[in-house]
C-alpha positions as CSV (number, residue, x, y, z in Angstrom):
1,M,14.4,-17.7,94.4
2,A,16.3,-14.5,93.6
3,G,14.0,-11.9,92.1
4,Y,10.8,-13.2,93.6
5,T,8.8,-11.3,96.2
6,P,8.8,-12.7,99.8
7,M,5.3,-14.0,99.3
8,M,6.2,-15.8,96.1
9,Q,9.3,-17.2,97.9
10,Q,7.0,-18.6,100.6
11,Y,4.8,-20.1,97.9
12,L,7.7,-21.9,96.3
13,S,9.0,-23.1,99.7
14,V,5.6,-24.6,100.6
15,K,5.3,-26.1,97.1
16,E,8.5,-28.2,97.7
17,E,6.6,-30.1,100.4
18,A,3.9,-31.2,98.0
19,K,5.5,-31.7,94.6
20,D,2.9,-34.2,93.4
21,A,-0.1,-32.0,94.3
22,L,-1.7,-28.8,93.1
23,L,-1.1,-26.2,95.8
24,Y,-4.1,-24.1,97.0
25,F,-2.4,-21.1,98.6
26,R,-4.7,-19.0,100.7
27,L,-4.4,-15.3,100.1
28,G,-7.3,-13.2,101.6
29,D,-10.6,-14.5,100.3
30,S,-9.3,-16.8,97.6
31,Y,-6.9,-19.7,97.0
32,E,-4.2,-18.9,94.5
33,M,-2.2,-21.2,92.2
34,C,1.0,-20.3,90.4
35,F,3.4,-21.6,87.7
36,E,2.5,-25.1,86.4
37,D,-0.2,-25.6,89.0
38,A,-2.0,-22.5,87.6
39,L,-1.7,-23.8,84.0
40,T,-3.1,-27.1,85.0
41,A,-6.0,-25.7,87.2
42,S,-6.9,-23.2,84.5
43,R,-7.2,-25.9,81.9
44,E,-9.0,-28.4,84.1
45,L,-11.4,-26.0,85.8
46,E,-11.8,-23.7,82.8
47,I,-11.0,-20.6,84.8
48,T,-9.2,-17.4,83.8
49,L,-5.4,-17.5,83.7
50,T,-3.7,-14.3,84.8
51,G,-0.1,-13.4,85.5
52,R,2.2,-11.3,87.6
53,G,5.6,-9.9,86.7
54,A,8.7,-11.1,88.5
55,G,11.6,-9.1,87.2
56,Q,11.8,-7.8,83.7
57,E,11.6,-11.1,81.7
58,E,9.5,-13.7,83.5
59,R,5.8,-13.5,84.0
60,I,4.3,-15.9,86.5
61,P,1.1,-17.7,85.5
62,M,-1.6,-17.4,88.2
63,C,-5.2,-18.3,88.7
64,G,-7.5,-18.5,91.7
65,V,-10.8,-19.6,93.1
66,P,-13.0,-17.9,95.8
67,Y,-12.5,-19.3,99.3
68,H,-16.2,-19.9,99.9
69,A,-16.4,-22.0,96.6
70,A,-13.2,-23.9,97.0
71,E,-14.8,-27.2,97.9
72,G,-16.5,-27.6,94.6
73,Y,-13.3,-26.8,92.6
74,I,-11.3,-29.2,94.8
75,A,-13.8,-31.9,94.2
76,R,-13.6,-31.4,90.4
77,L,-9.8,-31.7,90.4
78,V,-9.8,-34.8,92.7
79,D,-12.4,-36.4,90.4
80,K,-9.9,-36.0,87.6
81,G,-7.2,-37.8,89.6
82,Y,-5.3,-34.8,91.0
83,K,-4.1,-34.3,94.5
84,V,-4.7,-30.8,96.1
85,A,-2.6,-29.5,99.0
86,I,-4.4,-26.8,101.0
87,C,-2.1,-24.1,102.5
88,V,-3.5,-21.6,105.0
89,Q,-2.3,-18.9,107.4
90,V,-1.3,-20.4,110.7
91,E,-0.3,-17.3,112.7
92,A,-2.0,-14.0,113.5
93,P,-0.9,-11.1,111.3
94,K,-0.1,-9.1,114.4
95,A,2.3,-11.7,115.6
96,A,4.1,-12.1,112.3
97,K,7.5,-10.8,111.6
98,G,7.5,-10.3,107.8
99,V,5.3,-12.6,105.8
100,V,2.6,-14.4,107.8
101,R,3.5,-18.0,108.2
102,R,1.5,-20.5,106.1
103,E,1.5,-24.3,106.1
104,I,-0.1,-27.1,104.4
105,V,-2.9,-28.3,106.7
106,R,-4.2,-31.1,104.5
107,I,-3.7,-32.9,101.2
108,V,-6.9,-34.0,99.5
109,T,-6.5,-37.0,97.3
110,P,-9.0,-39.3,95.5
111,G,-8.9,-41.7,98.4
112,T,-9.1,-39.2,101.2
113,V,-12.1,-37.0,100.2
114,M,-14.0,-36.1,103.4
115,E,-16.6,-33.7,102.0
116,T,-19.6,-35.9,101.6
117,K,-21.1,-33.6,98.9
118,S,-18.5,-35.2,96.7
119,L,-19.5,-38.8,97.7
120,A,-22.5,-41.0,97.1
121,G,-24.1,-41.6,100.5
122,G,-24.6,-45.3,99.8
123,A,-21.1,-45.9,98.5
124,N,-17.8,-46.3,100.2
125,N,-14.6,-44.4,99.1
126,F,-11.7,-46.7,99.8
127,I,-8.0,-46.2,99.7
128,V,-5.8,-49.2,99.9
129,G,-2.3,-50.0,101.1
130,A,-0.4,-52.9,99.6
131,A,2.7,-54.9,100.4
132,E,4.3,-58.0,99.0
133,Q,6.6,-60.2,101.1
134,D,7.9,-63.8,100.7
135,G,5.2,-64.6,98.1
136,R,2.4,-63.2,100.2
137,F,0.3,-60.1,99.3
138,G,-1.1,-57.9,102.1
139,L,-4.0,-55.5,101.3
140,A,-5.4,-52.9,103.7
141,A,-8.5,-50.9,102.8
142,C,-9.7,-47.8,104.6
143,D,-12.7,-45.5,104.1
144,L,-11.7,-42.3,105.8
145,T,-15.2,-40.9,105.8
146,T,-16.5,-43.8,108.0
147,G,-13.3,-44.9,109.8
148,E,-13.5,-48.5,108.5
149,M,-10.2,-50.3,108.1
150,Y,-10.0,-53.9,106.7
151,V,-6.9,-56.0,106.2
152,T,-6.3,-59.4,104.5
153,S,-3.5,-61.4,102.9
154,F,-3.2,-64.2,100.4
155,A,-0.8,-65.8,98.0
156,A,0.6,-63.2,95.7
157,S,-0.9,-63.6,92.2
158,A,-2.5,-61.2,89.8
159,E,-5.8,-63.1,89.8
160,S,-6.1,-63.1,93.7
161,V,-5.3,-59.4,93.8
162,K,-7.8,-58.6,91.2
163,N,-10.5,-60.6,92.9
164,E,-9.9,-58.9,96.2
165,L,-9.6,-55.5,94.6
166,N,-13.0,-55.9,93.1
167,V,-14.5,-56.0,96.7
168,Y,-13.3,-52.5,97.4
169,R,-12.9,-50.7,94.0
170,P,-10.5,-48.2,95.6
171,A,-9.9,-44.7,94.2
172,E,-6.3,-44.7,95.4
173,A,-3.5,-47.0,96.4
174,V,-0.2,-46.7,98.2
175,G,2.6,-49.3,98.4
176,D,6.0,-50.3,97.0
177,E,6.6,-50.3,93.3
178,R,6.1,-54.0,92.8
179,A,2.8,-54.2,94.8
180,L,1.5,-51.1,93.0
181,A,2.3,-52.6,89.6
182,I,0.2,-55.6,90.4
183,L,-2.6,-53.4,91.7
184,E,-2.5,-51.1,88.6
185,G,-2.7,-54.1,86.3
186,A,-5.6,-55.6,88.2
187,S,-7.4,-52.3,88.1
188,R,-6.8,-51.7,84.4
189,S,-8.1,-55.2,83.5
190,S,-11.3,-54.3,85.4
191,G,-11.7,-51.1,83.4
192,R,-10.9,-48.7,86.3
193,T,-8.2,-46.1,86.9
194,L,-6.2,-46.0,90.1
195,V,-4.2,-43.1,91.5
196,T,-1.1,-44.5,93.1
197,T,1.7,-43.3,95.4
198,V,4.9,-45.2,96.0
199,R,5.7,-45.9,99.6
200,S,8.9,-47.7,100.5
201,Q,9.4,-49.8,103.7
202,S,8.0,-47.9,106.6
203,E,10.9,-46.8,108.9
204,A,9.1,-47.7,112.1
205,P,5.9,-49.6,111.3
206,D,5.4,-50.9,114.8
207,E,5.5,-47.4,116.2
208,R,3.1,-46.1,113.6
209,L,0.7,-49.0,114.2
210,A,0.9,-48.7,118.0
211,A,0.1,-45.0,117.8
212,Q,-2.9,-45.3,115.4
213,F,-4.3,-48.6,116.8
214,P,-3.4,-48.6,120.5
215,E,-5.7,-51.6,121.4
216,E,-4.8,-53.8,118.5
217,R,-2.8,-57.1,119.1
218,W,-0.4,-57.0,116.2
219,D,1.4,-60.2,117.2
220,R,-1.7,-62.0,115.8
221,H,-1.3,-60.5,112.4
222,E,0.8,-61.9,109.5
223,P,3.8,-59.5,108.9
224,V,2.7,-58.6,105.4
225,R,-0.6,-57.4,106.8
226,K,1.1,-55.3,109.3
227,L,3.2,-53.7,106.6
228,A,0.2,-53.0,104.4
229,V,-1.6,-51.3,107.3
230,A,1.5,-49.4,108.4
231,R,2.0,-47.9,104.9
232,L,-1.5,-46.9,104.6
233,A,-1.7,-45.4,108.1
234,E,1.5,-43.5,107.5
235,Y,0.3,-42.0,104.2
236,L,-3.1,-41.0,105.8
237,G,-1.2,-39.3,108.7
238,E,1.0,-37.4,106.3
239,T,-1.7,-36.2,104.0
240,Q,-4.4,-35.4,106.6
241,K,-2.0,-33.9,109.2
242,R,-4.3,-34.5,112.1
243,S,-5.3,-37.2,114.6
244,L,-7.5,-39.8,112.9
245,A,-9.4,-40.7,116.0
246,H,-12.1,-42.5,114.2
247,V,-9.7,-45.0,112.5
248,R,-8.9,-47.1,115.6
249,A,-10.1,-50.6,114.8
250,V,-8.8,-53.0,112.2
251,K,-11.1,-55.8,110.9
252,S,-8.8,-58.7,109.8
253,Y,-10.2,-61.5,107.7
254,D,-9.2,-64.3,105.3
255,P,-10.6,-64.4,101.8
256,Q,-11.5,-68.1,102.4
257,Q,-14.2,-66.9,104.8
258,F,-16.2,-65.8,101.8
259,M,-17.4,-67.2,98.5
260,A,-14.6,-66.7,95.9
261,L,-16.0,-64.5,93.1
262,D,-13.6,-63.6,90.3
263,A,-13.9,-60.4,88.2
264,F,-15.7,-62.1,85.3
265,T,-18.3,-63.7,87.6
266,R,-19.0,-60.4,89.3
267,R,-19.2,-58.7,85.9
268,N,-21.4,-61.2,84.2
269,L,-23.8,-61.7,87.1
270,E,-24.1,-57.9,87.4
271,L,-24.0,-58.1,91.2
272,T,-23.4,-54.4,91.9
273,E,-23.4,-52.8,88.4
274,T,-24.6,-53.6,84.9
275,V,-22.2,-54.8,82.2
276,R,-23.4,-52.3,79.5
277,D,-23.1,-49.0,81.3
278,R,-21.9,-49.8,84.8
279,A,-25.2,-48.4,86.2
280,R,-26.6,-49.4,89.5
281,K,-30.1,-49.9,88.1
282,G,-30.4,-53.4,86.7
283,S,-28.0,-55.0,89.2
284,L,-28.7,-57.3,92.1
285,L,-27.7,-54.5,94.5
286,W,-30.4,-52.3,92.9
287,L,-33.0,-55.0,93.4
288,L,-32.2,-55.9,97.0
289,D,-31.7,-52.4,98.3
290,R,-34.6,-51.3,100.4
291,T,-32.3,-49.9,103.0
292,R,-33.4,-46.7,104.8
293,T,-29.9,-45.4,105.8
294,A,-26.8,-44.7,103.9
295,M,-24.7,-46.9,106.2
296,G,-27.2,-49.8,105.6
297,A,-26.8,-49.3,101.8
298,R,-23.0,-49.6,102.1
299,Q,-23.3,-52.7,104.3
300,L,-25.6,-54.4,101.8
301,K,-23.0,-53.9,99.1
302,R,-20.3,-55.5,101.3
303,W,-22.6,-58.5,102.0
304,I,-23.2,-58.9,98.2
305,D,-19.5,-58.6,97.5
306,Q,-18.6,-61.2,100.2
307,P,-21.2,-64.0,100.4
308,L,-20.7,-66.1,103.5
309,L,-19.2,-69.6,103.6
310,D,-20.0,-70.1,107.3
311,R,-23.3,-71.9,107.7
312,T,-23.9,-70.8,111.2
313,A,-23.4,-67.1,110.3
314,A,-25.7,-67.5,107.3
315,D,-28.4,-69.1,109.4
316,E,-28.3,-66.3,111.9
317,R,-29.0,-63.8,109.1
318,L,-31.8,-66.0,107.7
319,D,-33.4,-66.4,111.1
320,A,-33.5,-62.6,111.4
321,V,-34.9,-62.1,107.9
322,E,-37.5,-64.8,108.5
323,A,-38.7,-63.0,111.7
324,L,-39.0,-59.7,109.9
325,H,-40.5,-61.3,106.8
326,G,-43.3,-62.8,108.9
327,N,-44.3,-59.6,110.7
328,W,-45.3,-56.8,108.3
329,M,-46.5,-54.3,110.9
330,L,-43.3,-54.4,113.0
331,R,-41.2,-54.4,109.9
332,E,-42.9,-51.2,108.8
333,D,-42.4,-49.7,112.2
334,L,-38.7,-50.6,112.0
335,R,-38.4,-49.0,108.5
336,G,-40.0,-45.9,109.8
337,A,-37.6,-45.6,112.7
338,L,-34.6,-46.3,110.5
339,S,-35.6,-43.6,108.0
340,E,-35.1,-41.0,110.8
341,I,-31.5,-42.1,111.4
342,Y,-28.7,-40.1,109.7
343,D,-25.4,-41.5,108.4
344,L,-23.8,-42.1,111.8
345,E,-20.6,-43.4,110.3
346,R,-19.9,-40.2,108.4
347,L,-21.1,-38.0,111.2
348,V,-18.6,-39.7,113.4
349,G,-15.9,-39.1,110.8
350,R,-16.6,-35.4,110.7
351,I,-16.6,-35.2,114.5
352,A,-13.2,-36.9,114.6
353,Y,-11.9,-34.5,111.9
354,G,-13.1,-31.5,113.8
355,T,-15.3,-30.4,110.8
356,A,-18.7,-31.3,112.2
357,N,-20.9,-28.3,112.8
358,A,-23.9,-27.8,115.1
359,R,-26.3,-29.2,112.6
360,D,-24.2,-32.4,112.5
361,L,-24.5,-32.7,116.3
362,N,-28.2,-32.2,116.1
363,A,-28.4,-34.9,113.4
364,L,-26.4,-37.2,115.7
365,G,-28.7,-36.4,118.7
366,A,-31.8,-37.0,116.6
367,S,-30.5,-40.4,115.4
368,L,-29.6,-41.5,118.9
369,S,-33.1,-40.7,120.0
370,R,-34.5,-43.4,117.6
371,I,-32.4,-46.2,119.0
372,P,-34.7,-47.1,121.9
373,A,-37.5,-47.7,119.3
374,L,-35.2,-50.0,117.3
375,K,-34.5,-52.0,120.5
376,D,-38.1,-52.3,121.4
377,I,-39.1,-53.5,117.9
378,C,-36.3,-56.1,117.8
379,A,-37.2,-57.4,121.2
380,E,-40.9,-57.7,120.2
381,L,-40.0,-59.7,117.1
382,G,-38.8,-62.5,119.3
383,S,-36.0,-63.7,117.0
384,G,-32.8,-64.9,118.7
385,P,-30.4,-63.0,116.4
386,L,-32.5,-59.8,116.5
387,S,-32.9,-60.0,120.3
388,A,-29.1,-60.4,120.6
389,L,-28.6,-57.5,118.3
390,A,-31.1,-55.4,120.3
391,Q,-29.1,-56.0,123.5
392,T,-25.9,-54.6,121.9
393,L,-27.6,-51.4,120.7
394,D,-26.1,-48.7,122.8
395,A,-28.4,-45.7,122.6
396,C,-25.7,-43.4,124.0
397,E,-28.3,-41.5,126.1
398,D,-25.6,-39.4,127.8
399,L,-24.5,-38.1,124.4
400,A,-28.0,-37.5,123.2
401,L,-28.8,-35.6,126.4
402,A,-25.7,-33.5,126.2
403,I,-26.5,-32.4,122.6
404,A,-30.1,-31.7,123.4
405,D,-29.1,-29.5,126.4
406,A,-26.5,-27.5,124.6
407,I,-27.2,-27.1,120.9
408,A,-29.8,-24.7,119.6
409,A,-32.8,-26.2,117.7
410,E,-31.9,-24.5,114.4
411,P,-28.2,-23.5,114.5
412,P,-26.5,-21.8,111.5
413,V,-24.2,-23.8,109.2
414,S,-21.1,-21.8,110.3
415,V,-19.7,-22.4,113.7
416,R,-18.2,-18.9,113.9
417,E,-21.3,-16.8,113.7
418,G,-23.0,-17.5,117.0
419,G,-26.5,-18.9,117.4
420,L,-25.1,-22.4,118.3
421,I,-26.0,-22.7,122.0
422,R,-29.4,-22.9,123.6
423,P,-30.4,-20.1,126.0
424,G,-30.1,-21.2,129.6
425,F,-27.2,-23.6,129.0
426,H,-24.4,-21.2,130.1
427,E,-24.9,-18.3,132.6
428,R,-22.1,-16.1,131.2
429,L,-23.3,-16.5,127.6
430,D,-26.8,-15.6,128.7
431,E,-25.5,-12.4,130.3
432,L,-23.6,-11.4,127.1
433,R,-26.7,-12.1,125.0
434,E,-28.8,-9.9,127.4
435,A,-26.2,-7.1,127.1
436,S,-26.2,-7.3,123.3
437,K,-30.0,-7.3,123.2
438,N,-30.3,-4.4,125.6
439,G,-27.7,-2.5,123.7
440,K,-29.6,-2.9,120.4
441,T,-32.8,-1.8,122.2
442,W,-31.0,1.3,123.4
443,I,-29.9,2.0,119.8
444,A,-33.5,1.8,118.6
445,E,-34.6,4.1,121.4
446,L,-31.7,6.6,120.5
447,E,-32.9,6.7,116.9
448,R,-36.4,7.5,118.1
449,R,-35.2,10.3,120.4
450,E,-32.9,11.9,117.8
451,R,-35.8,12.0,115.2
452,E,-37.9,13.8,117.8
453,A,-35.1,16.2,118.8
454,T,-34.2,17.1,115.3
455,G,-37.5,16.8,113.6
456,I,-35.9,14.7,110.8
457,K,-38.1,11.7,110.3
458,S,-35.7,10.1,107.8
459,L,-32.8,10.1,110.3
460,K,-31.6,6.6,110.9
461,I,-28.9,4.7,112.8
462,G,-27.0,2.1,110.8
463,F,-24.0,-0.2,111.2
464,N,-21.2,-1.5,109.1
465,K,-18.0,-3.4,109.9
466,V,-15.8,-0.5,108.8
467,F,-17.3,2.5,110.7
468,G,-19.4,0.7,113.3
469,Y,-22.7,2.5,114.4
470,Y,-23.6,5.9,112.9
471,L,-26.4,8.4,112.5
472,E,-27.2,9.0,108.8
473,V,-28.9,12.3,107.7
474,T,-29.7,13.1,104.1
475,R,-28.2,16.3,102.5
476,A,-31.6,17.9,102.3
477,N,-31.9,17.9,106.1
478,L,-28.4,18.9,107.0
479,G,-29.5,22.5,107.7
480,T,-31.8,21.5,110.5
481,L,-29.0,19.7,112.6
482,P,-28.1,21.5,115.8
483,E,-24.6,23.0,115.9
484,G,-21.9,21.0,117.7
485,R,-24.1,18.1,118.6
486,Y,-22.7,15.6,116.1
487,E,-19.2,14.6,115.0
488,R,-18.9,13.9,111.2
489,K,-17.8,10.3,110.4
490,Q,-18.3,9.8,106.7
491,T,-19.6,11.7,103.6
492,L,-21.7,10.0,101.0
493,A,-23.1,11.3,97.8
494,N,-26.6,12.0,99.2
495,A,-26.0,11.9,103.0
496,E,-23.7,12.5,105.9
497,R,-22.9,10.1,108.7
498,Y,-22.3,11.2,112.2
499,V,-21.5,9.8,115.7
500,T,-22.0,11.1,119.2
501,P,-20.0,10.3,122.4
502,E,-22.8,8.3,123.9
503,L,-23.2,6.3,120.7
504,K,-19.5,5.5,120.5
505,E,-19.6,4.4,124.2
506,K,-22.5,2.1,123.7
507,E,-21.1,0.8,120.4
508,A,-18.0,-0.4,122.3
509,L,-20.1,-2.2,124.9
510,I,-22.3,-3.9,122.2
511,L,-19.5,-5.0,120.0
512,E,-17.4,-6.3,122.9
513,A,-20.4,-8.3,124.1
514,E,-21.1,-9.7,120.6
515,E,-17.5,-10.6,119.9
516,R,-17.1,-12.3,123.3
517,M,-20.5,-14.0,122.8
518,V,-19.5,-15.5,119.5
519,D,-16.1,-16.7,120.9
520,L,-17.8,-18.2,123.9
521,E,-20.4,-20.0,121.9
522,Y,-17.7,-21.6,119.7
523,E,-15.7,-22.6,122.8
524,L,-18.7,-24.3,124.3
525,F,-19.5,-26.0,121.0
526,A,-15.9,-27.2,120.4
527,A,-15.8,-28.5,124.0
528,L,-18.9,-30.6,123.4
529,R,-17.7,-31.8,120.0
530,D,-14.4,-32.9,121.6
531,E,-16.3,-34.7,124.4
532,I,-18.3,-36.6,121.9
533,A,-15.1,-37.5,120.0
534,L,-14.0,-39.4,123.1
535,H,-16.9,-41.8,122.6
536,I,-16.3,-42.5,118.9
537,P,-15.8,-46.3,119.4
538,R,-19.3,-46.5,121.0
539,L,-20.8,-44.6,118.2
540,Q,-19.0,-46.7,115.5
541,R,-20.2,-50.0,117.1
542,L,-23.8,-48.6,117.2
543,A,-23.5,-47.6,113.5
544,E,-22.3,-51.0,112.5
545,R,-25.2,-52.7,114.3
546,V,-27.8,-50.3,112.9
547,A,-26.4,-50.9,109.4
548,S,-26.8,-54.6,109.8
549,L,-30.4,-54.3,111.1
550,D,-31.2,-52.1,108.1
551,V,-29.8,-54.7,105.7
552,L,-31.8,-57.5,107.3
553,Q,-35.1,-55.6,107.1
554,S,-34.2,-54.7,103.4
555,L,-33.8,-58.4,102.6
556,A,-37.0,-59.2,104.4
557,E,-38.9,-56.4,102.5
558,V,-37.7,-57.6,99.1
559,S,-38.5,-61.2,100.0
560,A,-42.0,-60.3,101.0
561,E,-42.5,-58.2,97.9
562,R,-41.0,-60.8,95.5
563,R,-42.3,-63.9,97.2
564,Y,-38.8,-65.3,97.9
565,V,-38.5,-68.3,100.2
566,R,-35.9,-69.3,102.8
567,P,-33.2,-71.7,101.5
568,T,-32.4,-74.9,103.3
569,W,-29.0,-76.5,103.7
570,S,-27.8,-80.0,103.5
571,D,-24.4,-81.6,104.1
572,G,-24.5,-83.4,100.8
573,Y,-23.6,-82.4,97.3
574,D,-27.1,-81.8,95.8
575,L,-28.4,-78.5,94.6
576,N,-32.1,-78.3,94.0
577,V,-34.0,-75.2,92.9
578,T,-37.8,-75.3,92.6
579,G,-39.7,-72.6,90.8
580,G,-36.6,-70.4,90.4
581,R,-36.7,-67.0,88.7
582,H,-33.9,-64.7,87.7
583,P,-34.5,-61.9,90.3
584,V,-33.4,-58.9,88.3
585,V,-34.9,-60.0,84.9
586,E,-38.2,-60.5,86.7
587,A,-38.0,-57.1,88.3
588,V,-37.1,-55.2,85.1
589,T,-39.7,-57.0,83.0
590,E,-42.5,-56.0,85.5
591,G,-45.9,-56.7,84.0
592,S,-44.7,-59.6,81.9
593,A,-45.3,-63.1,83.1
594,Y,-42.0,-64.7,84.2
595,I,-41.9,-68.4,83.7
596,S,-40.2,-70.1,86.6
597,N,-37.7,-72.9,86.2
598,D,-36.4,-75.8,88.2
599,A,-32.8,-76.8,88.5
600,S,-31.3,-80.0,89.9
601,L,-27.6,-80.9,90.1
602,T,-27.1,-84.1,92.0
603,R,-24.3,-86.7,92.4
604,E,-26.6,-89.4,91.2
605,G,-28.5,-87.5,88.5
606,G,-25.4,-85.7,87.1
607,P,-23.2,-82.8,88.3
608,I,-23.5,-81.0,84.9
609,L,-26.5,-79.8,82.9
610,L,-26.2,-79.5,79.1
611,I,-28.4,-76.6,78.0
612,T,-29.4,-76.4,74.4
613,G,-31.7,-74.0,72.5
614,P,-31.6,-71.3,69.8
615,N,-30.2,-67.8,70.3
616,M,-32.1,-65.6,72.8
617,A,-33.9,-68.6,74.2
618,G,-32.8,-67.8,77.8
619,K,-29.9,-70.2,78.3
620,S,-27.6,-67.6,79.9
621,T,-30.4,-66.2,82.0
622,Y,-31.1,-69.7,83.3
623,M,-27.5,-70.2,84.3
624,R,-27.3,-66.8,85.9
625,Q,-30.5,-67.4,87.8
626,V,-29.1,-70.5,89.5
627,A,-25.9,-68.7,90.4
628,M,-27.7,-65.7,91.8
629,T,-30.0,-68.0,93.8
630,C,-27.0,-69.5,95.5
631,I,-25.4,-66.1,96.1
632,M,-28.6,-64.6,97.6
633,A,-28.8,-67.6,99.9
634,Q,-25.3,-67.1,101.2
635,I,-25.6,-63.3,101.8
């Protein structure tokens, strides 16, 4: 590093910790990138490339983006598959000996994006961890924005991996080289790209798992599952560099619990996206989605991706849908209440991350205030599954009350500008506010007195962060100022700025009150946010139940609108469909008469139907309609 400035030496030292990422190095009000990172960022973001000399021969390529606009630039790089390491100042300049210490505080990757502006509200953003051991394949999937963690295992084969991968459609994967090779092959064959990071055997998987999931019984899990979760948890810990308090529960399942849907079946039936342009519109998900919350929309997609094989579980859902289907008025009331609930899962994620602002807490409080209405509606419907669900809805009244008592009705976006806390919540804060208010009233009164004393009607008192408070007099009026009364502070082109001893004294009191007031407000807000973070498991359970309720009402709404009927089961082989219609074709050809069809596959009558007819006669539509009828019954 000889020949480089101390700042550039620090940059290179930090860059060594994140060789596979673009380094965003905070300097003042911008993030700077240098060397190859600058060349890459300049090309991908289409921003100006500059340079700085280092010695007589080498010129260092550099580029930068404003701090306040960094989120958008980071999102664009991540969308292109890059990782971005964020490096900021971690000590006060006054305490520094030499260059202020800077560290990487987070690495943003395609699978760890937390800024929800970059994410579709109704879609998950999964990152997966993979492991292969003794012919078994372990797959763990986590959505960091919601705190969901799933894990499963199955016989290691390319087809099995591909089928399971299509459930999650991850943006990123971590694992050993062999496991990643299988994942990449499965992803490519599905027409998707996957950012991968090689992770070898975790040095202490049991310690990592115990720290991240303190209540989980890992002796119940297959070793390959433990390894997949450990690798993923380790990677998340290293890149996020903070406690992931919202990722505490692991949902373990076997693929045999759900209907096996290979990639070609998912594609041809257009369950969640169309074949032609991979659009949502025109898919079964598009048709069935009448959810009112983002978490409900994500839950619906999971149900479509994993149709049930358990008859009891399917009947519980059908009982709930039937109760909602049969009561239009209560269903409308339920939809109205749900529409006022924010994305609890992602609010909880931001609270755990420490990035939630006061508006987020108010959104949480407003959402919690609607839970009693949901409980009353479910109880009134009289359905066994809905009544049971209502009993498990924890309205978290204590948290809602704490938020309502503390947080201002319309707080600012920033948590460092004051205006977060309600008047009357904290005695000392109210005293500081009164001191600030009185001080500004005194300033206004001083301006009035000085105008009267000098006869200068244009005299005014202003403020800026460099000079503080000042009296400003235009040049045309300087001759009327009394001698020795004012101390010159600053000269402008058309005016002079002055101070007086009493103005300086009052300024010190006002600024001290305002500075302490802002600090105290942040302390009170952060304490409340940390208190809420202790109740994350409660909030996550509530979010999951609200999401399920939202999906059930969505299915009931579509059923009523489209005249769907409840399926009935038998223990035999036969499949009989009477008056069947392809649900999506019927919806997209609205206005045209759709001719319904019957289908019968029986052991006696024949387990196979031979369908004949000319091109474009509807043979494939008929086959797909039978398949989709079965899938809809089992979700």
